[in-house]
C-alpha positions as CSV (number, residue, x, y, z in Angstrom):
1,X,-81.4,-93.8,94.9
2,X,-83.1,-92.9,98.2
3,X,-87.2,-92.7,99.1
4,X,-88.0,-91.2,102.6
5,X,-91.8,-91.6,103.6
6,X,-93.8,-89.3,106.1
7,X,-97.1,-90.5,107.3
8,X,-98.0,-86.8,108.2
9,X,-97.8,-87.5,111.7
10,X,-95.6,-85.6,114.2
11,X,-93.6,-88.0,116.9
12,X,-95.5,-90.1,119.0
13,X,-95.5,-90.4,123.0
14,X,-92.3,-92.4,124.1
15,X,-94.0,-95.5,126.0
16,X,-93.4,-97.5,129.1
17,X,-91.8,-100.8,128.0
18,X,-94.6,-103.8,128.5
19,X,-97.0,-101.7,130.3
20,X,-100.6,-102.0,129.0
21,X,-102.9,-99.3,128.2
22,X,-106.9,-100.2,128.2
23,X,-107.4,-97.5,125.6
24,X,-105.4,-95.3,122.5
25,X,-102.2,-95.7,121.2
26,X,-99.9,-93.1,122.3
27,X,-96.8,-94.2,120.3
28,X,-98.4,-92.4,116.9
29,X,-98.6,-88.7,117.0
30,X,-101.2,-86.2,116.0
31,X,-101.9,-85.5,112.6
32,X,-99.8,-82.7,110.8
33,X,-101.8,-79.3,110.0
34,X,-102.9,-78.8,106.8
35,X,-100.3,-76.1,105.6
36,X,-96.9,-76.0,103.6
37,X,-93.6,-77.5,105.1
38,X,-90.6,-76.9,103.6
39,X,-88.0,-80.6,103.4
40,X,-84.2,-79.7,103.7
41,X,-81.7,-82.8,102.1
42,X,-78.1,-82.3,102.6
43,X,-76.2,-84.1,100.4
44,X,-71.8,-83.8,100.5
45,X,-72.0,-80.6,101.7
46,X,-74.6,-78.9,99.6
47,X,-77.8,-78.4,100.9
48,X,-81.5,-78.7,99.0
49,X,-85.0,-77.5,99.6
50,X,-88.0,-77.7,98.4
51,X,-91.6,-77.4,99.9
52,X,-94.6,-79.9,100.6
53,X,-98.5,-79.2,100.8
54,X,-100.3,-81.1,102.7
55,X,-104.2,-80.9,101.8
56,X,-106.8,-81.0,104.5
57,X,-109.6,-83.8,104.5
58,X,-112.1,-82.5,102.5
59,X,-114.5,-84.3,105.2
60,X,-113.5,-82.5,107.6
61,X,-114.9,-79.2,107.6
62,X,-112.7,-77.4,109.8
63,X,-110.0,-74.4,109.2
64,X,-106.3,-74.3,109.9
65,X,-106.8,-72.1,112.4
66,X,-109.6,-74.5,114.6
67,X,-107.2,-77.0,114.0
68,X,-104.3,-76.2,115.1
69,X,-105.3,-75.7,119.0
70,X,-106.0,-79.5,118.5
71,X,-102.9,-80.5,117.6
72,X,-101.6,-78.2,120.4
73,X,-103.5,-79.9,122.7
74,X,-102.7,-83.0,121.5
75,X,-98.8,-82.4,121.3
76,X,-98.9,-81.0,124.5
77,X,-100.7,-84.1,126.3
78,X,-98.2,-86.4,124.2
79,X,-95.1,-85.0,125.9
80,X,-97.0,-85.5,129.3
81,X,-97.3,-88.9,128.8
82,X,-93.4,-89.1,127.9
83,X,-92.7,-87.3,130.9
84,X,-94.2,-90.0,132.6
85,X,-92.8,-93.1,131.3
86,X,-89.4,-91.5,131.5
87,X,-90.0,-90.7,135.7
88,X,-91.2,-94.4,135.2
89,X,-88.0,-95.9,133.5
90,X,-85.9,-93.4,136.5
91,X,-88.0,-95.4,139.2
92,X,-87.7,-99.1,137.6
93,X,-83.6,-97.6,137.3
94,X,-83.4,-96.7,141.0
95,X,-85.2,-99.8,142.0
96,X,-82.8,-102.2,140.1
97,X,-79.5,-100.7,141.6
98,X,-80.9,-100.7,145.1
99,X,-81.9,-104.8,144.8
100,X,-78.3,-105.1,143.1
101,X,-76.5,-103.6,146.0
102,X,-78.5,-105.4,148.5
103,X,-77.9,-108.8,146.7
104,X,-73.7,-107.8,146.3
105,X,-73.9,-106.4,150.2
106,X,-75.8,-109.7,151.2
107,X,-76.2,-109.5,154.8
108,X,-73.1,-107.7,155.7
109,X,-73.1,-104.2,158.4
110,X,-73.8,-101.7,156.0
111,X,-74.8,-97.9,156.0
112,X,-78.3,-97.5,155.3
113,X,-79.2,-100.9,156.6
114,X,-81.0,-103.9,154.4
115,X,-84.7,-102.7,156.2
116,X,-83.9,-99.2,154.7
117,X,-83.4,-100.6,151.5
118,X,-85.9,-102.3,151.4
119,X,-88.2,-99.9,152.5
120,X,-86.8,-97.8,149.5
121,X,-87.7,-100.6,147.1
122,X,-91.4,-100.6,148.5
123,X,-91.6,-96.9,148.1
124,X,-90.7,-96.6,144.7
125,X,-93.1,-99.5,143.9
126,X,-96.0,-98.3,145.4
127,X,-95.3,-95.0,143.3
128,X,-95.0,-97.0,139.8
129,X,-97.9,-98.3,140.5
130,X,-99.8,-95.0,141.2
131,X,-98.4,-93.9,137.7
132,X,-99.2,-96.8,135.7
133,X,-100.8,-100.7,136.5
134,X,-97.4,-102.6,136.1
135,X,-98.7,-106.0,137.1
136,X,-100.9,-105.8,134.4
137,X,-100.9,-108.8,131.9
138,X,-103.5,-107.9,129.5
139,X,-105.3,-104.9,128.9
140,X,-108.7,-106.2,130.9
141,X,-106.5,-106.5,133.7
142,X,-106.3,-102.4,134.4
143,X,-110.0,-101.9,135.1
144,X,-110.7,-105.3,137.0
145,X,-107.6,-104.1,139.6
146,X,-108.5,-101.9,142.8
147,X,-108.0,-98.8,141.8
148,X,-108.7,-99.1,138.0
149,X,-107.2,-97.5,135.4
150,X,-104.0,-94.9,136.5
151,X,-102.3,-92.3,135.3
152,X,-101.1,-93.7,132.4
153,X,-104.0,-95.4,130.9
154,X,-106.4,-92.0,131.7
155,X,-103.6,-89.6,129.9
156,X,-103.8,-92.5,126.5
157,X,-107.9,-92.1,126.6
158,X,-107.6,-88.4,126.5
159,X,-105.0,-88.7,123.9
160,X,-106.5,-91.1,121.8
161,X,-110.2,-88.8,122.0
162,X,-108.0,-85.8,121.1
163,X,-106.8,-88.2,118.3
164,X,-109.9,-89.3,116.9
165,X,-112.1,-86.5,116.5
166,X,-112.4,-83.8,114.3
167,X,-114.0,-81.2,116.7
168,X,-112.6,-78.5,118.8
169,X,-110.8,-79.0,122.1
170,X,-113.3,-78.5,124.9
171,X,-113.2,-76.9,128.1
172,X,-113.9,-80.1,129.7
173,X,-110.9,-82.3,127.6
174,X,-108.8,-78.8,129.0
175,X,-109.3,-79.4,132.5
176,X,-109.0,-83.3,132.7
177,X,-105.1,-82.7,131.5
178,X,-104.9,-79.8,133.7
179,X,-105.8,-82.5,136.6
180,X,-104.1,-85.3,135.3
181,X,-100.5,-82.8,134.9
182,X,-100.9,-81.5,138.5
183,X,-101.8,-85.6,139.5
184,X,-98.4,-86.1,137.7
185,X,-96.8,-83.1,139.3
186,X,-97.3,-84.3,142.8
187,X,-95.7,-87.7,142.0
188,X,-92.5,-86.0,140.1
189,X,-92.0,-84.0,143.2
190,X,-92.5,-86.8,145.8
191,X,-89.6,-89.1,143.5
192,X,-87.2,-86.0,143.5
193,X,-87.7,-85.3,147.4
194,X,-87.0,-88.8,148.2
195,X,-90.6,-90.3,148.2
196,X,-91.0,-88.1,151.8
197,X,-93.8,-85.7,150.0
């Protein structure tokens, strides 16, 4: 006999390995809406379907129509956190490749020369430091560092406030997400055009 368990949440955000955030846990997705879902089981070429009705928390006096915008907002924010994570992982991969190249070639004459490689590595490190707090060893380091919480932590906090409340998404929350998305767009463009932006 096999058993499947659903915790009634959507998939969470992709997270930066080892990175610290000072508030929230985006790895957990928002709660599913209290509606009827269809489940499908495929076994040996046969397909079986059934339905699951998720009931609303009786303590939350909101309709599905009122809850839906909050879930959609949380999912959009989750996707932006995952996008930021993928950008950081891409930066790390390029930096690692440059470091290997620099080490493998040593002091031989090459194009580009060593100083240009070192300059690129420094730019990659600076760009990553704008996205999150890579030098933070514990959560408290984030607020103690110069510049405070970076985009990764700020998005995580907004995600936590969205998921931990029962109220509607406010105009202020939408403005903050738009601002944070715009900032992420800027860093993404910088990465794509070779850090010349």
